[in-house]
C-alpha positions in Angstrom: -0.1 -0.2 0.2 1.7 3.3 -0.8 2.6 5.9 1.9 1.2 9.2 1.9 3.6 12.3 2.7 1.9 15.6 3.7 4.9 18.3 4.0 4.1 21.5 5.8 6.6 24.1 4.6 9.6 21.4 3.7 13.0 22.6 3.4 14.6 21.1 0.3 16.6 22.5 -2.7 15.8 23.3 -6.2 17.7 23.4 -8.9 15.3 26.3 -10.9 11.7 27.2 -10.4 10.4 25.3 -7.3 6.8 25.5 -8.3 7.2 23.4 -12.0 9.4 20.2 -12.8 12.6 20.8 -14.1 13.5 19.7 -17.7 15.9 16.9 -16.9 13.8 16.0 -13.6 13.3 12.3 -12.8 10.0 11.1 -13.4 8.8 8.5 -11.0 6.4 8.0 -8.1 8.6 6.2 -6.1 11.7 7.3 -3.5 14.9 6.7 -5.0 18.6 7.0 -3.8 21.5 9.6 -5.3 24.4 8.3 -3.4 23.7 8.1 0.1 20.8 10.7 -0.1 17.1 9.5 -0.3 15.2 11.4 -2.6 11.6 11.8 -2.2 9.8 13.0 -5.6 6.9 15.6 -5.6 4.5 13.6 -6.9 1.4 16.0 -6.7 0.7 19.6 -7.6 2.0 21.8 -4.9 -0.9 23.8 -3.2 0.2 27.3 -4.5 0.3 26.2 -8.2 -3.1 24.9 -7.3 -5.0 27.3 -5.9 -3.2 30.9 -7.6 -1.4 29.5 -10.7 -4.3 27.1 -12.0 -7.2 28.7 -10.0 -8.5 25.6 -9.1 -10.1 25.6 -5.9 -11.5 21.9 -5.7 -9.3 18.9 -5.2 -9.9 17.1 -8.4 -6.5 17.0 -9.6 -5.0 15.8 -6.0 -7.8 13.1 -6.2 -7.4 12.3 -9.9 -2.9 12.1 -9.2 -3.6 10.3 -5.8 -5.2 7.5 -7.7 -2.8 7.1 -10.6 0.1 7.2 -8.1 -1.8 4.5 -6.2 -2.1 2.4 -8.9 1.5 2.3 -9.4 2.5 1.8 -5.8 3.9 5.2 -5.6 4.4 7.6 -2.9 1.8 10.3 -2.7 3.6 13.5 -1.5 1.6 16.9 -1.0 3.3 20.1 0.0 1.1 22.1 1.9 2.1 25.6 2.8 0.4 27.3 5.9 0.1 30.5 4.5 -1.9 29.1 1.5 -4.5 27.3 3.5 -5.4 29.9 5.8 -8.2 31.4 4.1 -11.4 29.5 4.2 -11.8 28.4 0.4 -8.2 26.6 0.4 -8.7 25.2 3.8 -11.9 23.6 2.9 -10.3 21.8 -0.2 -7.3 20.6 1.8 -10.2 19.3 4.7 -11.7 17.5 1.5 -8.3 16.2 0.6 -7.6 14.4 4.0 -11.3 13.1 4.2 -10.5 11.5 0.7 -7.4 10.1 1.8 -9.1 8.7 5.0 -11.8 7.4 3.1 -9.2 5.4 1.1 -8.1 4.0 4.1 -4.8 5.6 4.0 -4.6 7.4 7.3 -2.5 4.9 8.8 0.0 5.5 6.3 0.1 9.4 6.9 3.3 11.3 7.8 3.6 14.8 8.7 6.9 16.6 8.4 7.5 20.0 9.7 10.7 22.0 9.1 12.5 22.8 12.2 13.1 26.1 13.0 
């Protein structure tokens, strides 16, 4: 069963634009090693892109991608920044996403990560 990774304001390195995939990025839904470093791919659209670039205030894209990734037994990862879900409308979408994951029986696989100060 795939794991679900929820990242809250993660600290990570970006080669180029942090919101869009790099031209030479790895296309995978599974974690992989580069030497001794475990790379965890971002497999779903970031909240900023979903709400403010695509202007999509539904969780249809997250839902569809989650189902596709699960079919491949991949890692479903989300980056949700607290600043982008502070308003009621995006917060409702995020709650719908969490409810959807619970209905799939994935709540036991949730891993919440927070950046340490």
